[in-house]
Steps between C-alpha positions, in 0.01 A plus 500: 500500500482129432697482173428132439125538553488801270697314230274199537189718475632664182585160353155363576325814368670431169398133508863393494635182656838493672619280213389756238653787697828309515484428128433863405740659750793268432521404867495139608175357625672390822620856567146632466345209688740565789400863508128433495478191720775580750442876503861563396531849356659510155818693432461844342610358165244219518231739624564722197465198267180385669346848494596556136332172413188609690505840328565701816781746571686505830352840585146373433566191709627692803255789478241500774147630532367728229844523340481134407368430155594177333403486135447191291674463165174591324462815710857606427442450127176700517684790666776488239242506222307781671811716524561497124150620416437866413392712799140540383463124454651436846255748656203341325614151598551606862147644514357178359693282745398718794135475394495119464473417873186713519346290223584180685299591812 
């Protein structure tokens, strides 16, 4: 696995510059720039900070294939909201969401 490429892809998917990632993670811009431009892998501590800033857990990041599911902040919030709904509302909502792709065809 190319850790740097995967981190860079996640950063770009979120429309985040290296500067903004540094600002939000508390890491220096030079530390991040070295990682991305020189392909220097971050320490575990720095990787945890970067991933937390990108909204990804370590297990999500290192999962491969079908196990891998990286959720955006909005998706995580939707799941949290879904889980507090009564069961009958969750079931109805799930049916509606599952039907929507058919409408989009």
